[in-house]
C-alpha positions, 0 to 999 in steps of 0.5 A: 300075333304069336305064330310059330312057322311050322303052325302056319296053315298053307292054302292049297292054291296056285298063286294065280288062283289066290289072286283071283280069289283073294276076297274069299280066300281067306289067305295072304301071299307075297311075290318076292324079289319083284325088282328082278322085273325091269319095270319094278326095278326101274320104279324101285330105283326112282323111288329111292333116288327121289329120297337120295337127292334130297340127301345130296345124292345125284345117282342111285349108284352114289347111294351105295345101298346093298340088297335092293329089293321088292316085295308085293303082298296080296292079302284077304280081309282081316289077315295078320302079319305076326310080331317080328322085325326085319334086318333091313330099312323098308318103305312100305306103300299101300296100293289097294285096301286099308292096312294097319301098321303097329310099330314099336321102339327098337330101343326098348329092350323091355319088348325085345331083348338083344338076344331076340334081335340076333339073327341066325338061320336057326331063328325065325324072324317072328318074336314073342308078343304080349298084349301089354306091348300094345300101349307102346305101339304107334299105329299107322292107318294106311289108305291107298297111296300112303306109306310108312317108313319102317326102320331097321329092326323096329318091331312091328306087326300088321293087320288088313281092314275088312277089305282085301289089300295089296302092298309094296314093300321096298327094302334095302340095306346101308353099309352100317346095316350090313356091318351090324348084321354080320355082327348079330349073326356072330353074336347069335353063333357064338351064344348058341355055343354057350358064350354070353354076348355083350350088345353091339357098341359095348366092346367096339374092338371085339365087334370089329373082330367078329365082323372081320371073322364073318367076312372071311369066313363068308368069302371062304364059303361063298363058292359053295353056297351057289347050290341050294342044297349045299346051302342047306347042308352048311346051315344044318352043320353050323346050326343044326337041324332047326336051320332049315326050319322054313323048308320044313315048315313048307314041307309039313304044310304041303303034306297036311294040305 
């Protein structure tokens, strides 16, 4: 389950061919941001509102969710998603084939440290994994029509069974999660410059200052981030060459294919 992004082998197939050959391709693919398709958007909002109604909400807007997104995963048999955690909440639904979700306690710092939970463009979401962690896992076996709730920053890894798989992930961020992500970014930024950082909540006043600083800085540079080239330049200026690791890994994979 340990996987560096630059070591991920890429399949030299168009997305349509990955789907057509999924039984034999030995690959997996994610279709990102499917909520931009109106039919998916309606499905996702209705699914979230069905939960919201149980919490007293009468409309999707009243839930005040940020960054609502959808992802469709298409995977060959015996595929593995490495050990990682995500900076949003997630309803994960299995559509075809079996899938096995290994979830861990996100408060267990013997598994994932505060530093590893911090977010930055220079840090991949994959986490170091040790076999001894598995005795602390809760494993969910998902059949078509079944799902699992994956809370914010819960470490997990996922595997398919002996058949190909299709899954849908619905993700979102609450206002509390948006604030915490700002704080984790600032902690990563300051730690990268040699300043030790307290865990969130240990110094509330300082946490508030960090969040305010992030909000002000982001507002100032937001117009520049409309260009992908400028976004890469800004990431490199703040976090160094490693900040654009995902683009480099993709380019390296294309050359090797």
